[in-house]
C-alpha positions as a Markdown table, in Angstrom:
| # | Residue | x | y | z |
|---|---|---|---|---|
| 1 | Gln | 86.4 | 102.2 | 77.0 |
| 2 | Glu | 84.0 | 103.3 | 74.3 |
| 3 | Asn | 86.6 | 102.8 | 71.6 |
| 4 | Leu | 87.5 | 99.4 | 73.1 |
| 5 | Leu | 83.9 | 98.2 | 73.1 |
| 6 | Ala | 83.3 | 99.5 | 69.6 |
| 7 | Phe | 86.4 | 97.6 | 68.4 |
| 8 | Ile | 85.3 | 94.4 | 70.2 |
| 9 | Asp | 81.7 | 94.6 | 69.0 |
| 10 | Asn | 83.0 | 94.8 | 65.4 |
| 11 | Asn | 81.5 | 98.3 | 64.9 |
| 12 | Val | 84.8 | 99.8 | 63.7 |
| 13 | Glu | 87.7 | 98.5 | 61.7 |
| 14 | Pro | 90.9 | 97.4 | 63.4 |
| 15 | His | 92.9 | 100.1 | 61.6 |
| 16 | Ser | 90.4 | 103.0 | 62.1 |
| 17 | Pro | 91.8 | 106.2 | 63.6 |
| 18 | Ser | 89.9 | 105.7 | 66.9 |
| 19 | Ile | 91.4 | 102.3 | 67.5 |
| 20 | Ile | 94.9 | 103.3 | 66.5 |
| 21 | Tyr | 94.7 | 106.3 | 68.8 |
| 22 | Ser | 93.4 | 104.2 | 71.7 |
| 23 | Val | 96.0 | 101.5 | 71.3 |
| 24 | Asp | 98.8 | 104.1 | 71.0 |
| 25 | Ile | 97.6 | 105.6 | 74.3 |
| 26 | Ile | 97.3 | 102.2 | 76.0 |
| 27 | Lys | 100.8 | 101.1 | 74.8 |
| 28 | Thr | 102.5 | 104.4 | 75.8 |
| 29 | Tyr | 100.7 | 104.8 | 79.1 |
| 30 | Gly | 101.1 | 101.2 | 79.9 |
| 31 | Ile | 104.9 | 101.5 | 79.7 |
| 32 | Gln | 104.8 | 104.5 | 82.1 |
| 33 | Asn | 102.3 | 103.2 | 84.6 |
| 34 | Asp | 102.2 | 99.5 | 85.7 |
| 35 | Gln | 99.0 | 99.8 | 87.8 |
| 36 | Glu | 96.9 | 101.5 | 85.1 |
| 37 | Phe | 98.2 | 99.0 | 82.5 |
| 38 | Lys | 97.2 | 96.0 | 84.7 |
| 39 | His | 93.8 | 97.7 | 85.3 |
| 40 | Phe | 93.3 | 97.8 | 81.5 |
| 41 | Leu | 94.2 | 94.1 | 81.2 |
| 42 | Leu | 91.5 | 93.4 | 83.9 |
| 43 | Leu | 89.0 | 95.5 | 81.8 |
| 44 | Ile | 89.8 | 93.3 | 78.8 |
| 45 | Leu | 89.3 | 90.2 | 80.9 |
| 46 | Thr | 86.0 | 91.3 | 82.4 |
| 47 | Ile | 84.7 | 92.1 | 78.9 |
| 48 | Ser | 86.0 | 88.8 | 77.6 |
| 49 | Asn | 84.3 | 86.9 | 80.5 |
| 50 | Asn | 80.9 | 88.6 | 80.4 |
| 51 | His | 80.2 | 90.7 | 77.3 |
| 52 | His | 77.9 | 89.2 | 74.7 |
| 53 | Arg | 80.0 | 87.6 | 72.0 |
| 54 | Thr | 79.4 | 89.0 | 68.5 |
| 55 | Pro | 80.9 | 87.3 | 65.4 |
| 56 | Gly | 84.7 | 87.5 | 65.6 |
| 57 | Phe | 84.6 | 88.5 | 69.3 |
| 58 | Phe | 87.7 | 86.5 | 70.3 |
| 59 | Asp | 89.5 | 87.4 | 67.1 |
| 60 | Arg | 89.3 | 91.0 | 68.2 |
| 61 | Ile | 90.4 | 90.2 | 71.8 |
| 62 | Gly | 93.3 | 88.2 | 70.3 |
| 63 | Gln | 94.4 | 91.1 | 68.1 |
| 64 | Leu | 94.4 | 93.4 | 71.1 |
| 65 | Leu | 96.4 | 91.0 | 73.2 |
| 66 | Leu | 99.0 | 90.6 | 70.5 |
| 67 | Leu | 99.4 | 94.4 | 70.3 |
| 68 | Leu | 99.9 | 94.5 | 74.0 |
| 69 | Ala | 102.0 | 91.3 | 74.3 |
| 70 | Pro | 105.5 | 93.1 | 74.5 |
| 71 | Asn | 104.3 | 95.2 | 77.4 |
| 72 | Ile | 102.6 | 92.3 | 79.1 |
| 73 | Lys | 105.7 | 90.2 | 79.0 |
| 74 | Gln | 107.9 | 93.1 | 80.0 |
| 75 | Arg | 105.8 | 94.0 | 83.1 |
| 76 | Met | 104.6 | 90.6 | 84.3 |
| 77 | Thr | 106.0 | 87.2 | 85.0 |
| 78 | Asn | 104.8 | 84.1 | 83.3 |
| 79 | Phe | 102.8 | 83.1 | 86.3 |
| 80 | Glu | 101.4 | 86.6 | 86.9 |
| 81 | Ile | 100.0 | 86.6 | 83.3 |
| 82 | Phe | 98.5 | 83.1 | 83.9 |
| 83 | Gln | 96.9 | 84.2 | 87.2 |
| 84 | Thr | 95.5 | 87.4 | 85.7 |
| 85 | Phe | 93.7 | 85.6 | 82.9 |
| 86 | Ser | 93.1 | 82.2 | 84.5 |
| 87 | Ser | 89.3 | 82.8 | 84.7 |
| 88 | Asn | 89.1 | 82.8 | 80.9 |
| 89 | Lys | 89.9 | 79.5 | 79.2 |
| 90 | Ser | 90.0 | 80.9 | 75.7 |
| 91 | Ile | 92.4 | 83.7 | 76.6 |
| 92 | Ile | 94.7 | 81.2 | 78.4 |
| 93 | Leu | 94.7 | 78.9 | 75.4 |
| 94 | Phe | 95.4 | 81.9 | 73.0 |
| 95 | Leu | 98.3 | 83.1 | 75.2 |
| 96 | Leu | 99.8 | 79.5 | 75.2 |
| 97 | Gln | 99.4 | 79.1 | 71.4 |
| 98 | Lys | 101.0 | 82.5 | 70.8 |
| 99 | Gln | 103.8 | 81.7 | 73.3 |
| 100 | Ile | 103.0 | 84.7 | 75.4 |
| 101 | Ile | 103.0 | 82.3 | 78.3 |
| 102 | Thr | 104.3 | 78.8 | 78.6 |
| 103 | Ile | 103.4 | 75.8 | 80.8 |
| 104 | Asp | 106.0 | 75.6 | 83.6 |
| 105 | Glu | 106.3 | 74.1 | 87.1 |
| 106 | Thr | 104.4 | 76.9 | 88.9 |
| 107 | Ile | 101.5 | 76.7 | 86.5 |
| 108 | Ile | 101.4 | 72.9 | 86.8 |
| 109 | Asn | 101.4 | 73.2 | 90.6 |
| 110 | Glu | 98.5 | 75.6 | 90.3 |
| 111 | Leu | 96.5 | 73.4 | 87.9 |
| 112 | Phe | 97.0 | 70.4 | 90.0 |
| 113 | Asp | 95.9 | 72.1 | 93.2 |
| 114 | Glu | 92.6 | 70.4 | 94.1 |
| 115 | Lys | 91.7 | 73.2 | 96.5 |
| 116 | Lys | 91.4 | 75.7 | 93.6 |
| 117 | Lys | 87.8 | 75.9 | 92.3 |
| 118 | Tyr | 88.5 | 76.5 | 88.6 |
| 119 | Val | 91.4 | 74.2 | 88.0 |
| 120 | Lys | 89.6 | 70.9 | 87.2 |
| 121 | Asn | 87.8 | 72.4 | 84.2 |
| 122 | Leu | 90.9 | 74.2 | 83.1 |
| 123 | Cys | 93.0 | 71.0 | 83.4 |
| 124 | His | 90.6 | 69.2 | 81.0 |
| 125 | Phe | 90.6 | 72.2 | 78.6 |
| 126 | Leu | 94.4 | 72.4 | 78.5 |
| 127 | Phe | 95.0 | 68.7 | 78.5 |
| 128 | Pro | 97.3 | 68.7 | 75.3 |
| 129 | Glu | 99.6 | 71.4 | 76.7 |
| 130 | Ile | 99.8 | 69.8 | 80.2 |
| 131 | Lys | 100.4 | 66.4 | 78.7 |
| 132 | Lys | 103.3 | 67.7 | 76.5 |
| 133 | Phe | 104.9 | 69.4 | 79.5 |
| 134 | Ile | 104.7 | 66.2 | 81.6 |
| 135 | Glu | 106.1 | 64.0 | 78.8 |
| 136 | Thr | 109.1 | 66.3 | 78.2 |
| 137 | Lys | 110.3 | 66.6 | 81.8 |
| 138 | Gln | 111.2 | 64.3 | 84.6 |
| 139 | Ser | 107.8 | 64.0 | 86.1 |
| 140 | Thr | 106.7 | 62.7 | 89.5 |
| 141 | Glu | 104.4 | 59.7 | 89.6 |
| 142 | Ile | 101.7 | 62.0 | 91.1 |
| 143 | Glu | 101.9 | 64.2 | 88.0 |
| 144 | Lys | 101.7 | 61.2 | 85.6 |
| 145 | Asp | 98.8 | 59.8 | 87.5 |
| 146 | Lys | 97.0 | 63.1 | 87.3 |
| 147 | Ile | 97.5 | 63.2 | 83.6 |
| 148 | Arg | 96.1 | 59.7 | 83.2 |
| 149 | Gln | 93.1 | 60.6 | 85.4 |
| 150 | Ile | 92.3 | 63.7 | 83.4 |
| 151 | Lys | 92.5 | 61.7 | 80.1 |
| 152 | Glu | 90.2 | 59.1 | 81.5 |
| 153 | Glu | 87.7 | 61.7 | 82.6 |
| 154 | Ile | 87.7 | 63.3 | 79.2 |
| 155 | Ile | 87.2 | 60.0 | 77.5 |
| 156 | Asn | 84.5 | 59.0 | 79.9 |
| 157 | Ile | 82.6 | 62.3 | 79.2 |
| 158 | Asp | 82.4 | 61.4 | 75.5 |
| 159 | Ser | 84.9 | 59.6 | 73.4 |
| 160 | His | 83.7 | 61.5 | 70.3 |
| 161 | Asn | 84.5 | 64.8 | 71.9 |
| 162 | Phe | 88.0 | 63.6 | 72.7 |
| 163 | Thr | 88.7 | 62.8 | 69.1 |
| 164 | Asn | 87.6 | 66.3 | 68.0 |
| 165 | Tyr | 89.2 | 67.9 | 70.9 |
| 166 | Glu | 91.1 | 70.8 | 69.2 |
| 167 | Glu | 88.1 | 71.8 | 67.0 |
| 168 | Lys | 85.8 | 71.8 | 70.0 |
| 169 | Arg | 88.0 | 73.8 | 72.3 |
| 170 | Gln | 88.7 | 76.4 | 69.6 |
| 171 | Glu | 84.9 | 76.8 | 69.3 |
| 172 | Gly | 84.7 | 77.2 | 73.1 |
| 173 | Gln | 81.0 | 76.3 | 73.3 |
| 174 | Asn | 78.9 | 73.4 | 74.7 |
| 175 | Glu | 79.3 | 70.7 | 72.0 |
| 176 | Ser | 75.9 | 69.1 | 72.2 |
| 177 | Tyr | 73.6 | 69.3 | 69.2 |
| 178 | Ile | 70.7 | 70.8 | 71.2 |
| 179 | Cys | 72.9 | 73.6 | 72.4 |
| 180 | Ser | 74.0 | 74.5 | 68.8 |
| 181 | Leu | 70.4 | 74.7 | 67.8 |
| 182 | Ile | 69.5 | 76.9 | 70.7 |
| 183 | Arg | 72.6 | 79.2 | 70.2 |
| 184 | Asn | 71.6 | 79.8 | 66.5 |
| 185 | Asp | 67.9 | 80.3 | 67.5 |
| 186 | Ser | 67.0 | 77.6 | 64.9 |
| 187 | Val | 63.5 | 77.2 | 66.2 |
| 188 | Glu | 62.2 | 74.9 | 63.4 |
| 189 | Glu | 65.1 | 72.5 | 63.6 |
| 190 | Phe | 64.8 | 72.7 | 67.4 |
| 191 | Ile | 61.1 | 71.7 | 67.3 |
| 192 | Ala | 61.8 | 68.9 | 64.8 |
| 193 | Tyr | 64.7 | 67.5 | 66.9 |
| 194 | Ile | 62.8 | 67.5 | 70.2 |
| 195 | Thr | 59.8 | 65.9 | 68.5 |
| 196 | Lys | 61.8 | 63.2 | 66.8 |
| 197 | Glu | 64.0 | 62.4 | 69.8 |
| 198 | Lys | 61.1 | 62.8 | 72.3 |
| 199 | Tyr | 63.4 | 65.3 | 74.1 |
| 200 | Ser | 61.9 | 66.6 | 77.3 |
| 201 | Leu | 61.6 | 70.4 | 77.5 |
| 202 | Leu | 62.3 | 70.0 | 81.2 |
| 203 | Asn | 65.8 | 68.7 | 80.5 |
| 204 | Lys | 68.8 | 70.6 | 81.8 |
| 205 | Ile | 71.9 | 71.5 | 79.8 |
| 206 | Lys | 74.8 | 69.3 | 80.9 |
| 207 | Pro | 78.1 | 71.0 | 81.7 |
| 208 | Ser | 80.8 | 70.8 | 79.0 |
| 209 | Ile | 84.6 | 70.9 | 79.4 |
| 210 | Phe | 84.6 | 73.0 | 76.2 |
| 211 | Glu | 82.4 | 75.7 | 77.6 |
| 212 | Thr | 84.3 | 79.0 | 77.9 |
| 213 | Asn | 81.5 | 81.3 | 78.9 |
| 214 | Ser | 82.4 | 82.1 | 82.5 |
| 215 | Phe | 78.7 | 82.5 | 83.5 |
| 216 | Leu | 77.8 | 79.0 | 82.2 |
| 217 | Ile | 80.8 | 77.0 | 83.5 |
| 218 | Asp | 79.7 | 74.4 | 86.0 |
| 219 | Lys | 76.0 | 75.4 | 85.7 |
| 220 | Thr | 73.2 | 73.2 | 84.5 |
| 221 | Pro | 70.8 | 75.8 | 83.0 |
| 222 | Ser | 67.3 | 74.9 | 81.8 |
| 223 | Leu | 66.7 | 75.1 | 78.1 |
| 224 | Ile | 65.0 | 78.5 | 78.4 |
| 225 | Glu | 67.8 | 79.9 | 80.6 |
| 226 | Tyr | 70.4 | 78.7 | 78.0 |
| 227 | Ala | 68.3 | 80.2 | 75.2 |
| 228 | Ser | 68.0 | 83.5 | 77.2 |
| 229 | Phe | 71.8 | 83.7 | 77.6 |
| 230 | Phe | 72.3 | 83.6 | 73.9 |
| 231 | Gly | 69.4 | 85.9 | 73.0 |
| 232 | Ser | 67.5 | 83.1 | 71.2 |
| 233 | Ile | 64.1 | 84.8 | 71.5 |
| 234 | Gln | 62.2 | 82.5 | 69.1 |
| 235 | Ile | 63.1 | 79.4 | 71.1 |
| 236 | Cys | 62.4 | 81.3 | 74.3 |
| 237 | Lys | 58.9 | 82.2 | 73.1 |
| 238 | Tyr | 58.3 | 78.6 | 72.0 |
| 239 | Leu | 59.4 | 77.2 | 75.4 |
| 240 | Tyr | 57.3 | 79.7 | 77.2 |
| 241 | Gln | 54.2 | 79.0 | 75.1 |
| 242 | Asn | 54.7 | 75.3 | 75.9 |
| 243 | Asn | 54.4 | 76.0 | 79.6 |
| 244 | Val | 58.1 | 75.7 | 80.5 |
| 245 | Ser | 58.4 | 77.2 | 83.9 |
| 246 | Val | 60.4 | 80.4 | 84.2 |
| 247 | Gly | 61.9 | 82.0 | 87.2 |
| 248 | Ser | 63.7 | 85.2 | 88.3 |
| 249 | Ser | 67.0 | 83.7 | 87.1 |
| 250 | Leu | 66.0 | 84.5 | 83.6 |
| 251 | Trp | 66.9 | 88.1 | 84.2 |
| 252 | Leu | 70.6 | 87.5 | 84.7 |
| 253 | Tyr | 70.8 | 85.1 | 81.7 |
| 254 | Ser | 69.0 | 87.6 | 79.5 |
| 255 | Ile | 71.3 | 90.4 | 80.5 |
| 256 | His | 74.2 | 88.5 | 79.1 |
| 257 | Ser | 72.4 | 88.2 | 75.7 |
| 258 | Asn | 72.5 | 92.0 | 75.2 |
| 259 | Asn | 69.1 | 91.5 | 73.4 |
| 260 | Ala | 66.7 | 94.3 | 74.1 |
| 261 | Asn | 63.8 | 92.3 | 72.6 |
| 262 | Leu | 64.4 | 89.5 | 75.1 |
| 263 | Ile | 64.3 | 92.0 | 78.0 |
| 264 | His | 61.0 | 93.4 | 76.7 |
| 265 | Phe | 59.7 | 89.8 | 76.4 |
| 266 | Ile | 60.5 | 89.2 | 80.1 |
| 267 | Glu | 58.9 | 92.5 | 81.1 |
| 268 | Glu | 55.7 | 91.8 | 79.1 |
| 269 | Asn | 55.3 | 88.5 | 80.8 |
| 270 | Glu | 55.8 | 90.0 | 84.2 |
| 271 | Ile | 58.8 | 88.0 | 85.2 |
| 272 | Ile | 60.4 | 89.8 | 88.1 |
| 273 | Pro | 63.7 | 89.3 | 89.9 |
| 274 | Asp | 63.8 | 87.9 | 93.5 |
| 275 | Tyr | 61.9 | 90.2 | 95.9 |
| 276 | Gly | 61.3 | 92.6 | 93.0 |
| 277 | Asp | 64.9 | 93.9 | 93.5 |
| 278 | Tyr | 66.7 | 94.9 | 90.4 |
| 279 | Asp | 70.1 | 95.7 | 92.0 |
| 280 | Glu | 71.7 | 92.4 | 90.9 |
| 281 | Cys | 70.4 | 93.0 | 87.4 |
| 282 | Phe | 72.0 | 96.4 | 87.4 |
| 283 | Lys | 75.3 | 95.0 | 88.7 |
| 284 | Glu | 75.2 | 92.2 | 86.1 |
| 285 | Ser | 74.7 | 94.7 | 83.3 |
| 286 | Ile | 77.6 | 96.8 | 84.4 |
| 287 | Lys | 79.8 | 93.6 | 84.6 |
| 288 | Cys | 78.8 | 92.7 | 81.1 |
| 289 | His | 79.3 | 96.2 | 79.8 |
| 290 | His | 75.8 | 96.1 | 78.3 |
């Protein structure tokens, strides 16, 4: 686990002895023991879903999945692989693009199941792949109507985003300009933008179909919550100094940032979790591997 995190956090080189040793153990043991191998895949998934993303984060996840791909395909069906990683849009897209999984009837049925909570966002994100599948097979009218509906919803969200679809989903972040300024902690540009546009500091971040951070999907965080998630401490301080209200939720967002200075900032300003109970913070930090 330590070697895995060091590799993902870009603290060691991909061909360092510790990583080669770890991957050899994983590959060898994975062939011998299905259960432990699947547990390891779930460890990768949990880290991918919750750990703070350093530069090259998903490149490293991709390298690891490619190394494990023969074992994954040997031990799991196409649908089992999809189900295992379905909570992570970026991984599913990577697995499709590397042909580790393919869109088939079972996956289409899963994606079109309105009862499943995650599927609508994933349908939008995987629109090109779903569309190709529907177009190359004898499809039912229900399937064709579903594709038309998804396309209309994407266009209605923002026609500009639809034309830059591939670029946006590879980036895997909320595409709005204000979000990019916050993620980069570009406080001077942020202040200039909100002043020029008369942008309210009380605004919420609108959901994006391109968002791949599991914690943020389907949420509408405040500006300071979004800044806390990405560890953008300068913007957090600016918002706080301008009387933006803060609540106990800031703790969980800040834990995802893996930024110790931000945690100290919260402590110094005496922001406490609900009921003064830090259990949820503790659990969140474990989930994030922080």
